[in-house]
Every structure is written in structure tokens, then in C-alpha cells.
N, C-alpha and C positions, 0 to 999 in steps of 0.2 A: 751740286755740294748737300742738298738733302738727299740723295741715291747713296752719297760718300756716308752721313749720318746715320744712316741705318742700317748701309752695310757695317758699321762701326758698332753699332747698338746689336746686333748679335751677333757679331766672332768674334767680343773680345770677354763676353763670358766664357765662350768657347774653349776659343786662347789660354787666359787666365786661368781655367780648371784644367787643360793640357797640363800648364805649367805645375798645376799643385800636384800635379798626379804623377807627376815624374819627379817633383822634390821627395813624392812622397814614399818612389818607388826607390831612390838610391840610398832613403834611409835607409829603406828597409831591405836592401843590400848590402848594406854595412853592415848592420845587426846579424846579418846569415852566418857572415865572415866571423863573427866573437862569439856566437850563442849556441850551449846544445842542440838539440834537435829538438827534444822536446820545449827547449822553451822558445820555440822560431812563431812568431804569429803570423797570421793568415797573409801576404802577399797584395799592399791595396791591387784594385781592382775594380772596374767599370759595372756598376752595378745594374747589369740586363733583366732584373726579373721581374719587366715590365707587364702591365695589362695587356699588350698584345701580344708579347711572349705566353703570355698565361695564355689567355686566347687560344694559342698556335696547338698547346699545350689540352687543350679540353677538343681540342676540332680530331685532336688524335686520338684518347682518348674515347670518343665515340666511332670511328672507326668501325666495323662491323668486324671484317676481315682478319682474322688472328695474328695470320704474321703480315702480314702490310703494318699492321697496327704494331710489331716490337721491334718492325724493321724503322717505322717513321719516328718512333716512344725514342729508341739508341742510338738516331742522328741525330735525335733532338738536345737532347742530352750528353751526346759526346761536342756538337757542336758550344754545346754552353759551358763545358765543363773546358774546354778552349780556351773562355777567356774569363771565366768568374764558378771556378768549385761550390766554390761555400753560396754562393749563388744556389747553384745545380741541387748540393743537398739540402737547402731549404726547399728547396720546389717539389724533390722529390719526394720528400717527406709529408705533405698533405695530399700528395696522390692518393685515392681509395690504393686498399691493401689489394684488394682483388683488381686494378687495371695495370698495377705496380707490376714492372717490368722489373726479372731476379739482375738481368745481365745487363738491364743501366743502372740498376744500384751498386754492382759490381766497379762497371767504368765509372762513377761518380765518387764511389770509396777513394778508387785505387789512385785518381786525378787529383783527392782533396789530403791524399796520409802522403800523396809528394813534397804535399805543402806545406802543409799544418800538420802534423802528428796526435798532437791532443786535439786541432778540431774534425778529425776522422773517428777516435774518441767517442768523444760527444757526439757525433752523428749517430755509430751504433747505438748509445743509451739511449737515446731522439725517438730509433725509428720504431714504428707497431710490429714491428713482425720479427717474433725471435730467433727466426732460420736466418733473416737478413739481417739480423743485428749478429752476431754470430757472422756471416761473414763478410763484414764490415770490419769485423775486431779480427779478425785473421789479420786481413790484409792490414787492417795498420800496424798491428801486433808487428807482422814482415817486413814492413819497412824501416819500422824503428828497432827493429833488432840485427836489421842490414847494421848498422850505422852506429849503435850505440846496445848492443845485446843487453848488458848489465842490467842497464838503468830500464830497456823493457824489462826483461826477466822481476826488476823489483816492481814492476809498477802492478806485473798479474802479482805475485804473494799481496802484494795490497791491495788491490781492488779485485780479483775475479776469485772466486767459491774453488774451494778447495778441488770438489768433483770435478774444474775445468779446467786448473791450470795443467796438468798432464798435455793435455791440446794444445793449449795456449804458449804453451813454452814450445811445442814441438816446431812451430810455424818458424823459430829460429834456431832451433839446440842444433839441429846439424852444421850450420857453419858458424856460430860463436866455437865450436868443437875444432875445426877449421882452420880458425882466429887464435884460438887464446882457448886450450881444450885442456889447460890445467886449469884456468877463470872459469871455466864450464863445471867442470866436474868438484871443482870446490863451490861452486855452487848448489851442487845438487844435493848438499847435506844441512842447508837449508828450507826444503820442501818439507811438509808435515806430515802430505799426504804420504804412503807405501806407493800408491796405484802411480800418480803425478812423479816421485821421488825416480820410479823402476822407471814409467814412459822415460821420461830426463833421463837420468843414463842411457838407455837405449840407443836417445838418439846424438848424444856425445860420442858414446861408442861409434856410435855410423861410423862419423864424420870424419874422429879423431883415425880410427883403425881407415880410411879411405885414403888417407896421409902416411903415415905415419903408421902402420899396423905392430909392429914389435912394443913401441910406446902402449900404444890401447889396452895389449897382450899385458903389460906387466901393470898397467893402472888397472887390467882386470881382478887381478892374485888379490889388490887393495885389498878388492870389496866381498874377499872369503868371509864366511861367517855373519856375514850382514843378508836378511832379510832379500836379498834384490837376489832375481832369474838367472844366475853366476851361466846356468846350460844356455837359456835363450842370447843371454850377452858375448856366449862367448860363439857360439854360432854365424851371430855378426861382426863378429871380428876375424872368424876365419874365410868368410865368406869375400869377404871385401883384401883382405891379406892374399887366399889364392887367387883372383885377380893377376894379381900380377906374379906372384912365389912360391905356388903351391907346395913345392917339396919345403920351403920355408915354413910355414905355416902347418904343415903337414907334421914337421921334428918339434913343433913350441905344442900342439896337441898331443901327442906323442912324453910330454913330461909331466901331462898334469894324470894324476895319480887315478888307479886303475878303478877306482868307488867314486871319481868323482862325476856327476853328469855331462862336466861341462866339455871330459874328457872327449867324448862320443858325437857330441854336437859342433866340436869343433871338429877331428879328425874326421868325420865323414864327407862333409864338402870336401873337406880338402885333398882327399884321395879321391872325388868325382871329377874336380877336375884336373887335378895331375893325370889320370887315367887318360885323360880327353890326349893330350902332349907329350906321353912319356907312360906308355902302361911297364915298359920293360923296367925303370925307375921302379915305379912302385911295387913290384914286380921286389926287386930286389931289398927294398922298405917295408913291403910285409913280410918277406924272410926270415927278418932283423928282429922284429918282434914277437917274444915271447907267448905260447898259446894264449887266450884269452878270452873272455867275450867279448869285447874292445876290435881284438885281432878279425875272431869270427864277421861281426856289424861290419869291420873297414872290409874284411875282402869282398861281400855282399854287395859293401856297395863299387868293390873296384870291378867284379864279374859280372855289373849290369852294364857298366862302362865299355867294360876291355871284348864282349861275347861278340859285338861289331870289329873288334879288326883285330882282333884274333881270341876266334875261338876255342882254339886247344889249349892256350894259357888256360883259359877262361875257365873250362871246363874245369882241367886239370885245381884251382884255386877254389872251386866251388864241392869239389868233391874231399878236401882240404878241412872243411867247412867240421869242426866238432861236434855245434850241437845242430840238433837235427831241425828247429823247426829256424833255426836258420840258417842251413843246407838249403831247406825246402824252399824259403823265398828263395834264396840264389838262385837255386833251379827252376823258375815262375817267371827270373825278369832276363835267363837265357830261353828259357821257350819265349818268350814274347820272340824274341830274336830268331830263329830258328821259325819259326810261324812265318816267316815271312820270303823262308826259302823253300828249295823241291820240296816236296812230301815226304820222300826217299831220305833226303841229308836231315830233314830234321829225326825222323825213324830213329837211323844209324847214327844217332845223336844219344837218342834216348837207352839206346841201346847200351852203347857204352857209358855208359854210366853204374851197368851193375845190375845189382838187384835192388830193387824199389822198391815199397809198400805199394800195393796194387793202386791203392787209393792216387799216393803220388803220378805215378805214370797217366790215371786217367785223366789229374788234371793236369798234367803238362798234353797230351794231345788234347784237351777241351780248351788249352790256350792256343793251340798251336790251329784252332779251329779245321779238327778234323774228326773223323767221324770215325775213332778206331779204340775205342775204349776196353771192350773187350779183347784185345787182340793179345798177344802173350809177345812179354819183350822180357826184359832184363839178362841178356845171352840166352838165354831158353831156347 
């Protein structure tokens, strides 16, 4: 009987504690189902930051071998995070920055952000390393942005300095654009810092054009006249569009004005991608273009890609380039290819180009790794 009473006295607090814990956990689960991400409090967990666990951590820090200490440090916090990520954050903050492992900080940040984003952001504010704080904040914002990008973006504008907003918003801008591109584009107008706004536009157009490039291209036209770098944005759209329809991307780029920097920025990557799959179609496309600097640049891109597929067509097009500087660039691209072939073929190719300035001949021979710069070529 006495043993039974002792057992009851010992076991009863444990049983009651487990019942209370389970009750709190059920209440938390019900709360999660009805609250936005940013308002969710941390799940109740057992407190394991005991003196024994702290003593274990002290022993780990005293390990001399760096690799062994790092492995033990990460294993310790990995185990701790599975049970109590908030306690893990409290403990790792107290570790001297000289011994605090970057990978373990990342591990704790991801575990904490998964259950409590505000706590993860507070974790970033409390830690004494700027580099580690940036890492934690990036992880928290990425997690938040994947669930409620507008709320996360509002937090960035309200809490983060303008010079850091571009980087912070980039953590989730692409995903936001894939989910709600018009909402993401609309938000951009609220960003006061020009650099941050341009960075955000670039990320949104990247995400949008990876799924709906034609719509992203139309949105790009609405940015005309603003301070944003349209040429860089057009290049982003064209590169994504060219992944599955380079001909459509090239057709769109061809509608842009001849003096618009966005024209070449969009046309050239489109031509490069298209040449790899259908050089004959690209030849027809180039033939339909009026003579201009943008056509010369597009032809040079075509030559660079087509020379390995159809060297005769590439050579013909290179000779058709009007502007000397662009034509020389096209010849140089072709020479890099011919340099990999038999020297006689390379010499024959140079002869087929007609009369060239001696400096050009020397440059082409040098690019083909030949010691023949003094030879007389060019059909003589």
C-alpha cells in the first residue's frame, strides 16, 4: 500500500502536467485554424532548456576540433528544435558569437519560423550578429511571404530601412508574382526607394513571365516613362519567354521601337534561344527585318549560335552585317568555332570572307590559335 501511495505521489504531477499540456495543444490547434499567420502564438512545448542540457552545450563549445564541434553543435540544436524551437532560439542567442555556428542558427531560424513568424523576427532583432540577424530575417520573411505575401510586404515597408527593403522583398516577390501578379505589381508603387522598387519590379516580372510572359510583357509597356530600367526588365521577360516560345518572344521584341533600349535587350536572348532549335526559321525572321542596328546585333547573335550548326549560313549572314564593329564581333564569334576544327578549314573560312583589314585577319588567326598572322589571305 505504501509503495502504491509513493507511486501515485510521483506519477500524479506528471499525469496532470501531460493533461494540461494536451489541453493547451488542442486549444492552440483550434486557434491556428482561425487566425492569420502573423498572429499565431508559439505552440506550447515542454521546457527542455534544463541545466543538464546547458552543461551539454558547454561541453560541445569546448571541443577543440572545429569539424567535430560544428557537427555536435548542429546535432544538439537539431534535437532541441524538434521539441522546442523557441527554447533553442533563447539558448543559441546566449552562446558567444565566436562559437555560434552559422548553420545551427539557420536551423533554429527555420524551425521557429515554421511555427511562429513573429517570434522568428524577434529572434533576428535579439541576436548580436548582423550577418546572422539578416539570415534569420530572410528566413522568416520568406516563410511569411509564402503564406501571406501582402502582410509580409507591409511589414518590410514599416519595419525595415529603405536601403534594405529591396533585398527583403526579393525573398518572396517571385512567388507572390506567380500567385497574384497584379497584386504584386500594384504594391510596387508603395515602395518609395527607387532602387528597392526597381529590384521588386524585376523579381515580380521574373516570376510573372515564367508562367504568363505575354501578360508580363504587356505590364512592362505600362512602365514606360518611369525611372525603372526597362531594358533590364525586357531582358528578364524575354529570357523566360524564350524557354518555351522563342519565336513569340522575338516577335514581341520586334514590336519595340528601334531606339528603345529594351528592343535589343529582349530580341538578342530570343534569337539566341531560337537559333539553337530552328536556325532556318531565324534566317527567315532576320530577312524580314529592315536594315538597322538592332538587326545587325540580332544577326551577330545568330552567327554565334548558327556557326556550329550551319557554318555557311552563319558566314553569309556575318558578311551581310552593315556596321563594321558588329560585323567584326560576328567574325570573332565564328573564329572561336573554326579554331576547334582543322587549321586548313579555318584558313579557308577566312579566305571566304573577302578582303579584310590586316588587323582583323591577325585577330581571327589568333583566335583560332594559329601562328599565321603574317600570312597574306583575303582571296589574294
